[in-house]
C-alpha positions in Angstrom: -22.3 31.0 -0.3 -25.2 29.3 -2.3 -27.2 26.3 -1.2 -27.7 23.7 -4.0 -30.0 20.8 -4.4 -29.9 18.2 -1.7 -28.1 14.8 -2.3 -28.7 11.4 -1.0 -24.9 11.1 -0.4 -22.0 13.5 -0.1 -18.5 12.0 -0.3 -15.7 14.0 1.0 -12.6 12.8 -0.8 -12.1 11.3 -4.3 -9.4 8.8 -3.6 -9.8 5.0 -4.2 -12.3 4.9 -1.2 -14.4 8.0 -2.0 -14.7 7.6 -5.9 -15.4 3.9 -5.7 -18.0 4.5 -3.0 -19.6 7.2 -5.1 -19.9 4.9 -8.2 -21.5 2.2 -6.0 -23.8 4.7 -4.5 -24.9 5.8 -8.1 -25.5 2.3 -9.0 -28.0 1.9 -6.1 -29.8 5.1 -7.5 -28.4 7.6 -5.0 -27.9 11.2 -6.0 -24.2 11.7 -5.3 -21.8 14.6 -4.9 -18.0 14.2 -4.4 -16.1 16.9 -2.8 -12.3 17.1 -3.7 -9.8 19.8 -3.3 -7.1 18.1 -5.4 -7.3 15.9 -8.4 -9.7 12.9 -8.6 -8.0 9.6 -7.6 -6.6 10.8 -4.5 -3.1 10.1 -3.2 -3.1 6.6 -4.5 -3.6 7.5 -8.2 -1.8 10.7 -8.2 1.0 10.6 -5.6 1.4 7.0 -4.5 0.3 3.6 -5.7 0.1 4.3 -9.5 3.1 6.6 -10.3 5.4 4.5 -7.9 4.5 1.3 -9.7 5.6 3.0 -12.9 9.0 3.8 -11.5 9.3 0.3 -10.0 8.7 -1.2 -13.4 11.6 0.9 -14.8 13.8 -0.1 -11.9 13.0 -3.8 -12.6 13.9 -3.4 -16.2 17.2 -1.9 -15.3 18.0 -4.8 -12.9 16.9 -7.3 -15.5 19.3 -5.9 -18.2 22.2 -5.7 -15.7 21.7 -8.8 -13.6 19.8 -11.3 -15.8 20.7 -10.3 -19.4 23.7 -12.6 -19.5 21.5 -15.7 -18.7 19.7 -15.1 -22.0 22.6 -13.8 -24.2 21.4 -10.2 -23.8 24.4 -7.8 -23.5 23.3 -4.2 -23.8 26.7 -2.9 -23.2 26.8 0.5 -21.3 23.1 1.2 -20.4 22.2 4.9 -20.5 19.8 5.7 -17.7 17.4 8.8 -17.9 15.4 8.8 -14.7 13.7 11.9 -15.8 11.9 10.0 -18.5 10.7 7.4 -16.0 9.2 10.3 -13.9 7.5 11.8 -17.0 6.0 8.2 -17.8 4.6 8.0 -14.2 3.1 11.5 -14.4 1.4 10.7 -17.8 0.1 7.4 -16.4 -1.5 9.2 -13.3 -3.0 12.0 -15.6 -4.6 9.5 -17.8 -6.2 7.6 -14.8 -7.3 10.9 -13.3 -9.2 11.7 -16.4 -10.6 8.2 -16.3 -12.1 8.8 -12.9 -13.6 12.1 -14.1 -15.2 10.2 -17.1 -16.6 7.6 -14.6 -18.2 10.4 -12.6 -19.9 11.7 -15.8 -21.1 8.2 -16.9 -22.6 7.6 -13.4 -24.1 11.2 -13.1 -22.0 11.9 -10.1 -21.3 15.7 -9.4 -17.6 16.6 -8.7 -17.6 19.6 -6.3 -14.0 21.2 -6.4 -12.9 22.5 -3.0 -12.2 21.5 0.6 -15.0 20.0 2.5 -15.9 20.5 6.1 -18.7 19.2 8.2 -21.2 22.0 8.8 -23.9 20.7 11.0 -26.4 17.8 10.4 -26.5 16.7 6.8 -24.3 19.5 5.5 -20.7 20.0 4.1 -19.3 23.4 3.7 -17.0 23.6 0.6 -14.3 26.2 0.6 -12.6 27.1 -2.7 -13.0 29.1 -5.8 -16.8 28.8 -5.6 -17.8 28.4 -2.1 -21.1 26.5 -1.5 -23.0 24.3 1.0 -23.6 20.7 0.0 -26.6 19.2 1.8 -27.0 15.4 2.0 -29.0 12.8 3.8 -25.7 10.9 4.4 -22.1 12.0 4.5 -19.0 9.7 3.8 -15.7 10.9 5.0 -12.9 9.5 2.8 -10.0 12.1 3.0 -7.2 9.6 3.4 -3.9 10.2 4.9 -0.5 12.0 4.3 3.1 11.5 5.0 4.1 11.5 8.6 7.1 13.8 9.3 8.6 13.6 12.8 9.7 16.7 14.7 13.2 17.8 13.8 12.9 17.1 10.2 12.0 19.9 7.6 11.1 18.6 4.1 12.5 20.9 1.5 12.0 18.9 -1.5 15.7 19.0 -2.4 17.8 17.4 0.3 14.9 16.0 2.4 12.0 14.4 0.7 8.9 12.3 1.5 7.4 10.0 -1.2 5.3 13.0 -2.3 8.3 15.0 -3.5 10.1 11.8 -4.6 7.5 11.2 -7.2 8.3 14.4 -8.9 12.1 14.7 -8.5 14.1 13.8 -11.6 17.4 13.8 -9.6 19.2 10.6 -8.5 21.5 11.3 -5.6 24.9 9.7 -5.3 24.0 8.6 -1.7 20.5 8.2 -0.5 19.4 7.6 3.1 15.9 6.2 3.7 14.4 6.4 7.1 11.9 3.6 7.5 11.8 0.0 6.1 8.1 -0.3 5.5 6.5 -0.6 2.1 7.3 3.0 0.9 10.9 3.0 2.1 11.5 -0.5 0.6 10.1 0.5 -2.8 11.9 3.8 -3.1 15.3 2.2 -1.8 14.9 -0.3 -4.6 14.1 2.3 -7.4 16.9 4.6 -6.4 19.4 1.8 -6.0 18.7 0.4 -9.5 19.0 3.8 -11.0 22.5 4.3 -9.4 22.3 5.6 -5.9 24.2 4.1 -3.0 21.3 3.4 -0.7 21.2 3.0 3.1 18.0 2.1 4.8 17.6 2.6 8.6 14.8 0.9 10.7 14.2 1.2 14.4 12.5 -2.3 14.5 14.5 -5.5 14.5 13.3 -6.6 11.0 12.3 -5.0 7.7 8.6 -4.6 7.1 7.7 -4.5 10.8 4.8 -6.8 11.7 5.4 -9.0 8.7 6.2 -12.6 9.0 9.9 -12.8 10.1 10.7 -15.4 7.4 9.5 -13.0 4.7 11.4 -10.0 6.2 14.7 -12.0 6.4 14.5 -13.2 2.9 13.9 -9.6 1.8 16.9 -8.4 3.6 19.1 -11.1 2.2 18.0 -10.0 -1.4 18.6 -6.4 -0.6 22.1 -7.1 0.6 22.7 -8.9 -2.7 21.7 -5.8 -4.5 24.1 -3.7 -2.4 21.4 -1.9 -0.5 22.5 -1.6 3.1 19.9 -2.2 5.8 20.5 -1.2 9.4 18.0 -2.5 11.8 17.4 -1.5 15.5 18.5 2.1 14.4 16.5 5.1 15.4 16.5 8.5 13.8 17.5 11.3 16.3 18.5 14.4 14.4 19.1 15.7 11.0 21.4 18.5 9.8 21.7 19.7 6.3 24.7 21.4 5.0 25.7 22.7 1.5 26.5 19.4 -0.1 25.0 16.7 2.2 22.7 15.7 5.0 24.0 14.4 8.3 21.6 12.1 10.4 22.3 11.2 13.9 21.0 7.8 15.0 20.8 5.8 18.2 20.2 2.1 19.0 22.6 -0.4 17.4 24.2 2.5 15.6 24.5 4.7 18.8 26.7 7.7 18.6 27.0 7.3 14.8 26.4 10.0 12.2 25.3 8.9 8.7 25.8 11.1 5.8 24.1 11.3 2.5 23.3 13.6 -0.4 19.6 13.3 0.1 17.2 11.7 2.8 13.9 10.2 2.1 11.5 10.1 5.1 9.3 7.0 5.0 8.2 6.5 8.6 4.5 6.2 8.1 1.3 8.1 7.4 -1.1 10.2 9.5 -4.9 10.7 8.8 -6.1 13.8 7.1 -8.7 14.5 9.9 -7.7 18.1 10.7 -10.0 20.9 9.8 -12.7 18.5 8.8 -15.1 19.9 11.4 -15.0 16.6 13.3 -14.8 18.2 16.8 -17.7 20.7 16.2 -19.7 17.8 14.9 -18.8 15.4 17.8 -17.3 12.7 15.7 -15.0 10.6 17.8 -11.3 10.1 16.9 -8.6 8.3 18.6 -5.3 9.7 20.0 -3.7 9.6 16.6 -6.5 11.4 14.8 -8.2 8.3 13.1 -11.9 8.5 13.0 -13.6 5.7 15.1 -16.2 3.6 13.2 -18.1 0.5 13.9 -18.4 -2.7 11.9 -20.7 -0.9 9.3 -18.2 2.1 9.0 -20.7 4.3 11.0 -19.1 7.0 13.2 -20.8 7.8 16.5 -22.7 10.7 14.7 -25.9 9.6 12.8 -25.7 10.0 9.1 -21.8 10.2 9.1 -19.7 7.4 7.9 -15.7 7.2 7.5 -13.6 4.8 5.4 -10.1 4.2 4.2 -7.0 5.6 5.9 -9.1 8.2 7.7 -10.7 5.3 9.6 -7.5 3.5 10.6 -5.3 0.6 9.3 -4.4 -1.3 7.3 -3.5 1.8 5.2 -4.2 0.3 1.8 -6.0 1.6 -1.3 -7.8 -1.6 -1.9 -9.0 -1.7 1.7 -10.4 1.8 1.2 -12.2 0.7 -2.0 -13.7 -2.3 -0.2 -14.8 -0.2 2.7 -16.4 2.3 0.4 -18.5 -0.3 -1.3 -19.5 -1.8 2.1 -20.4 1.6 3.7 -22.7 2.5 0.8 -24.4 -1.0 0.7 -24.9 -0.8 4.5 -26.4 2.6 4.0 -28.7 1.1 1.4 -29.8 -1.6 3.8 -28.1 -4.4 2.0 -27.7 -7.7 3.9 -24.0 -8.2 3.5 -21.1 -9.4 5.7 -18.9 -7.1 7.5 -15.3 -6.8 6.2 -12.7 -9.1 7.6 -9.5 -7.1 7.5 -7.4 -10.3 7.9 -8.6 -11.2 4.5 -7.2 -8.1 2.8 -3.7 -8.8 1.2 -0.8 -6.4 1.8 1.8 -6.0 -1.0 5.4 -4.5 -1.5 6.4 -4.0 -5.2 10.1 -3.9 -5.0 12.0 -6.9 -6.3 11.7 -9.4 -4.9 8.1 -8.6 -4.3 6.4 -9.3 -1.0 2.7 -10.2 -0.4 0.9 -11.5 2.7 -2.6 -12.1 3.8 -4.1 -13.3 7.1 -2.1 -14.4 10.2 1.7 -14.6 10.5 3.1 -17.9 11.6 3.6 -16.7 15.2 0.0 -15.4 15.3 -1.4 -18.6 13.8 0.4 -20.7 16.3 -0.9 -18.7 19.1 -4.4 -19.2 17.8 -4.2 -22.8 16.7 -1.4 -24.4 18.7 1.6 -26.4 17.6 -0.5 -28.6 15.4 -0.7 -25.7 12.9 0.0 -27.0 9.4 2.7 -25.1 7.5 3.6 -25.6 3.9 6.6 -23.9 2.4 7.9 -24.1 -1.1 10.9 -22.2 -2.4 11.0 -20.8 -5.9 14.5 -22.5 -6.3 12.4 -25.6 -6.9 10.1 -23.9 -9.4 10.7 -24.7 -13.1 9.2 -21.3 -14.2 11.2 -19.3 -11.6 14.5 -20.8 -12.6 13.7 -20.6 -16.3 12.9 -16.9 -15.9 15.9 -16.1 -13.7 14.0 -15.1 -10.6 14.4 -18.0 -8.2 14.6 -16.0 -4.9 11.9 -16.4 -2.3 9.1 -18.9 -1.4 5.5 -19.4 -0.7 4.3 -20.2 2.8 0.8 -21.3 3.6 -0.6 -21.7 7.0 -3.7 -23.9 7.8 -5.5 -24.6 11.0 -5.3 -28.2 12.0 -9.0 -29.1 12.4 -10.3 -28.5 8.9 -7.1 -27.5 7.1 -8.7 -24.1 6.3 -6.1 -21.4 5.2 -5.5 -18.8 7.8 -2.5 -17.0 6.4 -0.1 -16.9 3.6 3.3 -15.2 2.8 5.0 -14.9 -0.4 8.3 -13.3 -1.3 9.6 -13.5 -4.9 8.9 -12.5 -8.4 5.2 -12.1 -9.1 4.3 -12.3 -5.4 1.7 -9.4 -5.7 -0.2 -11.2 -8.4 0.0 -14.6 -6.8 -1.5 -13.5 -3.5 -4.9 -13.0 -5.2 -5.4 -16.9 -5.4 -4.9 -17.1 -1.6 -7.3 -14.2 -1.1 -10.0 -16.0 -3.1 -9.3 -19.2 -1.2 -9.7 -17.6 2.1 -12.9 -15.9 1.1 -14.2 -19.3 0.0 -12.9 -20.9 3.2 -11.0 -23.3 1.1 -8.6 -25.8 2.5 -5.1 -26.8 1.4 -6.6 -30.1 0.2 -8.8 -28.3 -2.1 -6.0 -26.1 -3.6 -4.0 -29.4 -3.8 -6.8 -30.9 -5.9 -6.9 -27.9 -8.2 -4.9 -28.3 -11.5 -2.4 -25.6 -11.9 -0.9 -25.0 -15.4 2.8 -26.0 -15.9 5.1 -24.2 -15.9 3.8 -21.2 -13.8 4.8 -19.5 -10.6 1.4 -20.3 -9.3 2.5 -24.0 -9.0 4.3 -22.8 -6.0 1.0 -22.2 -4.2 -0.1 -25.7 -5.1 3.1 -27.2 -3.8 3.0 -25.2 -0.6 -0.6 -26.4 -0.1 0.5 -30.0 -0.7 3.4 -29.4 1.7 0.9 -28.4 4.5 -0.7 -31.7 3.8 2.6 -33.5 4.2 2.6 -34.6 0.5 4.7 -32.0 -1.5 5.8 -33.5 -4.9 8.6 -31.3 -6.0 10.3 -30.4 -2.7 
C-alpha cells in the first residue's frame, strides 16, 4: 500500500452529494480526491433518479397515446410496446451522465480514486481495490449514500423478487406485479409497469399512499391510480413470501389478514438503509444512530474532528438534491464561509409518476398545529385551469399554506401534471420568505399550469378569480 500526496479534502462517495461537494471544494481552491468503488454519479445517476425518469417518460408516452390520443384525433391503432428499448435508453442516459461527471472531475482537477474507502485513523482513508492506497487529507467528507432495504424473509433473486436496482435492468414485464410499499419508489415503478401492461397491485402498511405526505395529496393520487386500474391496498403488512415455479405468493396481515396474494413478480420498495457498514466508523468513534445513520450537527460535522457526513448517510430526507445542497454547505462551512444552515423544510419532495406529486414545507395538519385555525389555505384544482384542460391533464390541484400573521408561505402541495416542475416556484418563494400576496401580485403567463400557483395564492387571500 502506497502513500500519496496529502489532500485538503477526501470525499468518500461520488454520488450527487459527493461529486457536487468535490466540485465546490475545487472552486474554493482545495486539492480534492474522490474515492468511489462503483461508477461516478452514485445510485441517483446510475441506478435511481435518472434511469427511472427515462422509464417514466416512456410510460407517460404510452398512457398519452392510449388515454389522451382520441382527444386530439390521434389514433395509433395497436401500439407495439418494447420495454427492452426503454431500458436500453435509460442505460445510455446514465452512461452519458456518468462520463459527464468524470469530465467535470478532470475540468476541476479532482482526482478520482477507484476502490472502497474506509476511515483509517486521523486524516486518512484506506482504499481497497485493484490498486490499494492510503489517501491522507486534512478533512474527510463521508457521502456513501444508501441502498435498498430488504426485510427479513425476502430473498432478492433478480427474477421473481426485485428491488429498484434489479428493476432498472430487467427488460421483462410480468403479467402480474405485486409492489410492497407505496412510497416514491413503489409508486413510480407501479405506474411504469402498469402502463407497459402489467396488472399491478400495491400494498402499503400505512393508512395512506406516500406515508407522511399531506392526506389530500395521497387521496388524490389513490383515486388516479384506481382510474388507471392499479390496485392499492392500504393498512396491509407484508408477512411472508414464497416463490414457486411460476409465481410468488405473499402472505399479508392487517386489513387483508389471512389473505395470500399471488403475482408473477414482486418488487420490494419498503425503504432504504444507509451504507454505513465497513466504513471504519466504529473504530474512528463516529457516532451513528440505531438505524446506522451518521449523526451530524447543523454544519454537517460528525462528533470526530475533521470528519463530515452528508446525504442519505446522514439521515433524511433521502433525496439527491438534499445531498447536493448538503455537500455544498459542508464544504463552505469547512472553508469558513458565513452562510445559513440548511432548512430541510424548504427542500421539495417529488414523485414522478402520473399524476406527479410534489410538496415542500409543512402539511396542513402540521401547519395548523403550528399556526392555529387561522392558517390560510388556498386550493386551486387543475379542472379550473385552461392549460390543464387543453392538454388533457386536469387531475389534481395546488394547495398553498400561509401563516396568518404575515401571510408567509409555510407549505405547498401539488398533485397533477407538471407538479415536479411547478414546485420550484414555491421553493424560491419560501427561500425569499415571500407571501401569498406577493405571488398574487406577480404576473403569470396565460395559459400555463403555473397560473394554478397564482390562483391558489389568491385563494389563501380570499380572492381567487377563477375558482
